[in-house]
N, C-alpha and C positions, 0 to 999 in steps of 0.2 A: 402548424403555421412553425419554419425552424430558423432562432433568432441564434446570431452569434453571443454569444459569455468572455465571451475574450476574457471583462470586469473579472469575471468570480471566479477560471481557473486556465491560465497561460499552455494549452497540450503542449509540453515535452513531446519534440524528434515523432513530427505527426505527423509527414511523410515515410519515414522509414515504417513507424505502426501498421501507413495503409501497405503501403507495397507486402511490410511482410507476413498481414493478412493473406496475400495473392487470393481477394474476395472470389467467389464464382456469385455472380448479380443474382443469380437466381436457391443462391445457399440462405440458409441460416447461422447469425454472429451475433456473441455474446457481450458485450461490453460492464465485465464484474465494476466499473470505480469507471462511472457519470461523471459523476461535480460537474462542469460546466456542461457540457457537455460535445466541448469540442474534437473530440475524435470518435466517437461515436457521431455525429451528425456530420466526415465524413466519408465514415464503414457507409453512412443512410443513401448519401447521398448517390453511391454503389449500384446502388443493389435494385432490382425490381421490382414490380406491385408484387414476383412474387418473392422476393426473399423475405428475411427480419431480420431483421433485429430487437433483444433480447438486454436493456442493463440492466444497470444492481444497482440503489446506494441508501444506504445506510441513511443516511444527513435527510431530513426536511427540507434542509432549505437547498437538496439537490438538484428536488421534483419543480420549483421554478423555472428549472432550465428545459423539464422534456414537450413535447410536442405532441400533439396530436394526430395517428395517422394508424392506416388498418392496421400494417405490419409491421408496427415497433410496440414493444412495453416497456413500460418505465414499473417494476421491479422495487415496493421501499424493503429491500432488507438486506443485511448482509450475505457476501455472496459468502461467505462461510455456508452455505446452505445451499447454494446453486445449484447443482443434481437436483434435490427434494421441489423447489423452485418448475425445474423443466422438467422434471416426472410430473408435474400436475395443472402439466400445458401441453405432455399429453407429448412431448419432443425427447425421443431418444436420443439423436445424434446430433451436434452441431460442426458450422463447418470449420471453426473456428474464434474461437475465445482472449478481449486484448484485455490484464494486466495497468494497469499502470497506477503503481503502489503507492503510499505514502497518506501525505493530509494537504489535501488543498490551495491552493494561494488563497480563496473563498474562510479558508479555516485560518490561519496565518494569521490577516488581512483584520478579521469580526474582533476585536482587541476580547470583547468578555468571554469567551471560548476558551482563551488563557495559553494557547499552543503558542505565542509567541513572548522574545525573551524583549520583545524592543517595546511596551506596557507594559503597565500594570493593573490588573483584572482577577477573578479566583481561581481560585483556582482549580480547572476546569479537565478542562481533555478530553470528557468527550462528546467522540465524532457518531456516535449517536447519540443525542440530546435526553432520550431516554431512557440514558443509559444508567445497573445504577452504580457503577461499581468510577470513579471519579478523583480526579487530581488531588482534590482536597482528602480523603479516603489514603491514598495509598502517604503521602509522606504522612497525616498526623495518625493513623491507624495501624500502620504494617508494621510491624516485629519486627527488632535489630537485624536480623539474621536475612531476612527477608525484605529490608534495603540493602542490602550489604552487597546480596546475591542480582538484583533486579540496577544497579550503577556500579558495576563489577561488568553483567552480562549482558546489557543492553543499550548501554551507556557506553563498556568500554572501557570505564574510566578506573587507573591504579588507585587513583587514595577514596576508595567507594568508602574505604571506612573510617575516615578522616570525616568526610563527605555525611555519610548515617550518624558518626555521633552526637556531631555538629545538630540535622534538622532533631532529635532527641531528646537532648539535653534543653533547646531551645524550645518545643512544641510543652517540655514537662510545665510550664509553666504557661504557654500561653502557647493558646491552636494558630497551627498556623495558613493566617485566610487567603495569600497573594502570592502571588507570583514576582512580586518587588519584592516582597517582605521574603517568600525563598527564597530569592538573589540575596540580600542582605546580608541573612543564617552561612551563604557561604561565601561571600566573599573573600573570607581569609582563605579557601581552600582553591580558589583556583587559579593558576598557573600567571603569572606573570608578562604581561601579551596578552595573552591568549584567551581570555578573558571570555569571550564572546563563543570558541569553540567551547570552552568547559563547558556555557549555561546551555548549548546548544544540547552537548551531549545527554544534561541533568537532564531534560526539557524531554526531548530525546528515548531514555528511560524511562521514564516515567510512562510518557501519554504511552507505549508499543505497552508497556504492563496495563494501563485502564483501559488499553479498546483490545489486547487478544491480541494484537498484532501478530507475531509471526504464526502462532497456534489459527490464524486464523487462514497466514497462506499456504501452513502445510495441506492444513484440511482441504484449501481449496486445489492444492499440488494437485491431492492422492482424490480430487474426482478427477483432474482429467481425463483422465488417461481411459474412464468409461464416455464423458462426455462430447469425445473430440472422433468424427466418422477416419479409417483410415486417411493419412494424405490429410486432413484439415490440421490445422496450422495453429497455435498456442503464442505468443506473441505478450514480454512477461517483461515489464520497464519501473526496474529497484533507485533505489538513491540511498542506499547503506547496506555496508558490508551483511550487515547479519544477513537480509533479507536476500541477496544478492547469492551469497552461498546456495541457503538455500534452494533460491531455483537452479543454480547450479552442479549440483548433485545431484537434484533430479531428471533434469535430466540430459547428464554429462554420462551419469552410473546410475538413472529409478532407481532412483533412494533419493528421500534427501534428508539423511542423517550421509551421505555418501559411501553404503553399505555394496560391495557390490555381486549379481551374483552370478554366473552364465554359464552357457548352455553345454551337454556334451561336446561342445567343436571347442571352446574355447571364448563364446562369440559370444561378450554384453547383452543379455535379459534389460532390453528398458524400451518403456511404451512412445517414444518421443527419438529422434532423429534433427541434431542439434544445424540450422538454416549458414549463424553462421556458429563456426565453435569459439570466435573471442564476443567479446560486448560493441555493438553497438557505442560508441558516444556521440553526442552533440561535438559539433562542427563553433570551430572560436564567434557566428555573426551570430549564430546561435543563442550560445549565452553569453552575449552583448547585450541581446533581449531582452533575455531570458534567464538570472541567474541561479535559476533552481535546477536547472537543463546538466548545470556546471556539476554536479554530480548524479545524473542519473549512467543508469544504463545497463541495458533493451538486449534481450534474450530472446532467436526466433528456436522457434521447434517444429515441425514435422511427423507428424503422427504415424506412426509405422501402422504399414498393410497388413 
């Protein structure tokens, strides 16, 4: 039985995502970021008994939101391995794939997970709780060069070197174990009146490294070409510029790095055509109900025939 789980995670741009998938009731659909199951439930409602819904989530907490049905499949895995799992199920092509990237509200709200800047918690930030790499490891074990690169690249922080210096200096005498400890250490690095944004960027940088989020996204995007059938849909929602840039490059240019390959006639060779040339953003009413929708960008594309 399907139950609503908006306490776990409120689905962002739900109607726009479902419309973007252009669902065939007898088709096969994949939600690679199941979470609270909000998007999945709406997809499932539109399927006939012949249709199939396959969902992925590496966070064991998400499994509690799954339901029992002959045409519903929960796969406890990172979506970087999507094509392998589909192959094992004997599925060559699907009609549509949805990816709602980033961290779920549940992961932010469970203080012990260490994702949020609002509560003191152990430095963790693992989306997969059995993962070996944690925020503690990154902060306490990475060398200076690696830390500078992470804060500069994944956090887009101009003072990455100063942040790293503070961490290196403090961890030399005592391990940095909690989110509050880290924020206290970096207090003098935060620009005045922009402290919240600064710490959000610091946490984002560490989280992306811990979960290898951009590498996972690159791997996933490159798999969609072979997994989606001609005229099938790819719907991807991102929450920061690093993710959106990869998605945009892949859909517009056929390459995650933005290189363009053209045929003899000068046409760009790419697996997808964009349904919306510019990203769809949430309306003000939704942002008021769910602040997480503020930074969301939705891109929809159709597989070339």
